[in-house]
C-alpha positions in Angstrom: 188.4 71.9 76.4 190.9 71.4 73.7 191.7 67.8 74.6 188.0 66.8 74.7 186.9 64.7 71.7 183.8 66.0 69.9 181.9 62.8 70.8 181.9 63.6 74.5 181.8 67.4 74.3 178.8 69.2 75.7 176.6 70.9 73.1 175.0 74.1 74.3 173.3 75.4 71.1 174.0 79.0 72.0 175.2 81.8 69.7 177.2 84.7 71.3 178.0 87.7 69.2 179.5 91.1 70.0 181.4 94.1 68.5 183.8 93.7 71.4 185.9 90.6 71.2 187.2 90.9 74.8 183.8 91.4 76.3 182.3 88.5 74.4 185.2 86.2 75.4 185.1 86.9 79.0 181.2 86.9 79.1 181.1 83.5 77.3 183.7 81.9 79.6 181.8 83.2 82.8 178.4 82.4 81.6 178.8 79.3 79.3 182.1 77.6 79.7 182.6 77.7 83.5 179.0 76.7 84.3 179.3 73.8 81.8 182.6 72.7 83.5 180.8 72.7 86.8 177.6 71.0 85.4 179.9 68.2 84.1 181.5 67.7 87.5 184.8 69.5 86.8 185.6 71.6 89.9 188.4 74.2 90.1 191.2 74.4 90.1 191.2 73.3 86.4 194.3 71.8 84.8 196.7 73.9 82.7 196.0 76.1 81.0 193.6 77.6 83.5 190.4 79.0 82.1 189.4 81.0 85.3 188.1 84.3 84.0 188.4 85.8 87.6 192.0 84.9 88.2 194.3 87.6 86.5 197.2 85.1 86.6 195.2 82.4 84.7 196.4 81.6 81.2 193.0 82.7 79.8 193.1 86.1 81.5 196.8 86.7 80.7 195.9 86.1 77.0 192.7 88.1 77.2 194.3 91.0 79.1 197.2 91.1 76.7 194.8 91.2 73.8 192.8 93.9 75.4 195.9 96.0 75.9 196.8 95.7 72.2 193.3 96.5 71.0 193.2 99.5 73.3 196.5 100.8 72.1 195.2 100.5 68.5 192.2 102.7 69.4 189.5 100.1 69.8 187.0 100.3 72.6 187.1 97.1 74.5 186.4 96.0 78.1 186.8 93.0 80.4 184.8 94.6 83.1 181.4 92.8 83.6 179.8 96.1 84.8 180.2 97.4 81.3 179.0 94.4 79.4 175.3 94.3 78.4 173.9 90.8 77.5 170.6 90.1 75.9 169.0 86.6 75.5 166.6 85.5 72.9 165.3 82.0 72.5 164.1 80.6 69.2 164.3 77.2 67.5 167.3 76.6 65.1 164.7 76.1 62.4 161.2 77.5 62.3 159.7 74.0 62.1 161.9 72.7 65.0 163.9 70.6 62.5 167.4 69.9 64.0 168.3 66.5 62.5 170.7 68.1 60.0 169.2 66.1 57.1 168.8 68.8 54.4 166.9 66.3 52.3 163.9 66.8 54.6 163.7 70.5 53.9 160.9 71.8 51.7 161.7 72.5 48.1 160.4 75.1 45.7 159.5 73.5 42.4 159.6 76.0 39.4 
């Protein structure tokens, strides 16, 4: 969460993308954030602000539902209903050679 220092944060190495900002937000909270909370031993109820995607009174849902209302009013097609959210999963290494150290000096070079 916001008060977690990067040094103790859980890295998931997942990329989530969508043309629907509401759907991607609620999907990511349900499928990445909450399971990570639970895996790290943080049981609900979570401290303020609540990130519970299934509680319409939680700070997360109030923010998300208000955002959705504004987007719908502006003519955008968005949803927070999981029945209308399609998700696809692909697995591939970050780099084709499995390189993940972040040392760009180890990358191959093209010599003219």
